[in-house]
C-alpha atoms as one frame of an Amber mdcrd trajectory, in Angstrom:
protein
  32.863  16.715 -43.873  33.051  13.485 -45.285  36.235  12.574 -47.335  36.862
  10.501 -50.524  36.292   6.697 -50.002  39.043   4.367 -51.657  38.012   0.805
 -52.406  40.983  -1.851 -52.745  41.259  -5.793 -52.570  42.022  -6.610 -49.072
  45.474  -7.893 -48.444  46.349 -10.499 -45.672  47.729  -7.601 -43.371  43.927
  -6.215 -43.261  42.771  -9.182 -41.758  42.395  -7.510 -38.124  40.723  -4.334
 -39.591  38.029  -6.722 -41.639  37.145  -8.658 -38.458  37.056  -5.531 -36.500
  34.529  -4.081 -39.152  32.602  -7.261 -39.298  32.151  -7.105 -35.479  30.717
  -3.868 -35.676  28.616  -4.649 -38.659  26.972  -7.807 -37.815  25.381  -9.500
 -34.710  27.020 -12.675 -35.574  30.403 -11.898 -36.974  32.975 -14.461 -38.691
  35.489 -15.978 -36.369  39.076 -15.708 -37.086  39.760 -18.757 -38.663  37.175
 -17.854 -41.264  38.396 -14.876 -41.654  42.056 -16.207 -42.457  40.526 -18.525
 -44.909  38.436 -15.861 -47.064  41.632 -13.599 -46.805  43.867 -16.007 -47.786
  42.149 -17.258 -50.686  40.875 -13.835 -51.892  41.576 -13.023 -55.275  42.651
 -16.844 -56.247  40.483 -18.496 -59.133  37.233 -19.535 -57.681  37.960 -18.595
 -54.339  36.490 -15.536 -52.165  37.323 -11.938 -52.801  37.455  -9.263 -49.945
  37.717  -5.565 -50.550  38.299  -2.687 -47.972  37.001   1.130 -48.106  39.203
   3.464 -46.662  38.327   6.788 -45.761  41.547   8.925 -47.095  41.912  12.366
 -44.962  43.242  15.237 -46.187  46.373  14.764 -44.339  47.094  11.107 -45.963
  45.752   8.454 -43.232  43.609   5.784 -44.153  40.546   4.777 -41.820  38.986
   1.326 -42.540  34.987   2.266 -42.856  33.673  -0.761 -45.066  34.177  -3.938
 -46.297  32.958  -6.449 -48.974  33.326 -10.535 -49.294  31.856 -12.444 -52.093
  32.628 -15.903 -53.752  32.202 -17.959 -56.836  29.490 -20.755 -55.754  27.726
 -23.087 -57.912  28.068 -20.953 -61.258  27.033 -17.629 -59.456  28.632 -15.198
 -57.292  27.273 -15.413 -53.820  27.810 -12.044 -51.619  28.852 -13.197 -48.073
  29.177  -9.954 -46.442  28.867  -6.091 -47.039  29.573  -3.685 -43.898  29.815
  -0.039 -43.216  30.560   1.403 -39.693  27.819   3.545 -38.543  29.249   6.838
 -38.905  29.596   6.376 -42.813  26.496   4.318 -43.560  23.926   6.320 -46.062
  26.822   7.987 -47.884  26.915   5.453 -50.612  29.782   3.080 -49.342  27.411
  -0.093 -49.283  26.198   0.843 -53.328  30.214   1.312 -53.967  31.067  -2.053
 -52.694  27.894  -3.836 -54.610  29.072  -2.018 -57.775  32.658  -3.431 -57.261
  31.056  -7.136 -56.866  28.833  -6.559 -59.960  31.952  -5.150 -62.082  33.956
  -8.063 -61.081  31.159 -10.364 -61.843  30.364  -8.867 -65.086  34.044  -9.153
 -65.952  34.015 -12.804 -64.965  31.259 -13.527 -67.140  29.184 -14.077 -63.803
  25.242 -14.151 -64.925  23.698 -14.311 -61.635  24.870 -12.575 -58.025  22.892
 -13.593 -55.056  22.898 -12.316 -51.420  21.197 -14.582 -48.645  20.391 -12.160
 -45.920  19.581 -14.526 -42.674  21.645 -12.160 -40.443  20.817  -9.210 -42.435
  17.454  -7.915 -40.821  15.008  -7.877 -44.052  11.727  -7.107 -42.162   9.842
  -4.252 -42.621   9.895  -2.134 -39.755  13.314  -3.543 -38.344  15.796  -0.721
 -37.799  18.476  -2.684 -39.525  16.259  -3.530 -42.712  18.097  -3.656 -45.400
  15.762  -5.060 -48.049  15.042  -1.589 -49.409  19.087  -1.116 -49.943  19.106
  -4.200 -51.994  16.153  -3.623 -54.191  17.499  -0.006 -54.846  21.018  -2.000
 -55.859  18.926  -3.890 -58.305  18.519  -6.882 -56.494  15.024  -8.902 -56.461
  13.786 -10.804 -53.452  13.294 -14.317 -54.910  10.454 -15.362 -52.481  12.441
 -17.987 -50.788  12.456 -17.548 -47.065  15.528 -19.615 -45.413  14.223 -21.054
 -42.195  16.627 -23.611 -41.453  19.842 -21.079 -41.301  21.858 -21.959 -37.850
  23.820 -19.345 -36.010  26.315 -19.802 -33.275  25.064 -19.822 -29.771  22.332
 -22.505 -31.128  20.210 -19.669 -32.436  18.035 -19.958 -35.538  16.717 -17.095
 -37.560  14.855 -16.751 -40.669  16.050 -14.841 -43.906  15.622 -14.254 -47.512
  17.399 -14.462 -50.253  17.800 -11.660 -53.106  19.483 -12.191 -56.466  20.423
 -10.034 -59.493  20.747 -11.336 -63.227  23.390  -9.824 -65.417  23.287  -9.134
 -69.096
């Protein structure tokens, strides 16, 4: 039976859990230096914010099952990562993370939340297509197709930009 998910701001001691979740959720995970920069700046004014979702079992142990990372960028919030490990997908964890980001944006007076999804598959028929999830959360694809996104190992992939206007 699925237990109670708890979401909280990450702490510097969570870096290995965040990195591990990122590796499980993305084809192109962030490297450790990128994670250090994000975690160290989390919560500081104008910088990134990281949250960790943990499953709390009946015996009181916490198991990391998801994460979210966003940052203030050019007057908007830009969602960098939202990830959930496979056994816990389709159980509302991603929506919990997105709702947390939207609440934070509202509290800060942010008017637009964007997610650029080049490494999230957003093609109909792709087994990892997240377009329907983003639309269900209230985002709209703005029609812009990104074709110049460079990934490590010299590979390029295209993607879409989604946004939500608040207020």
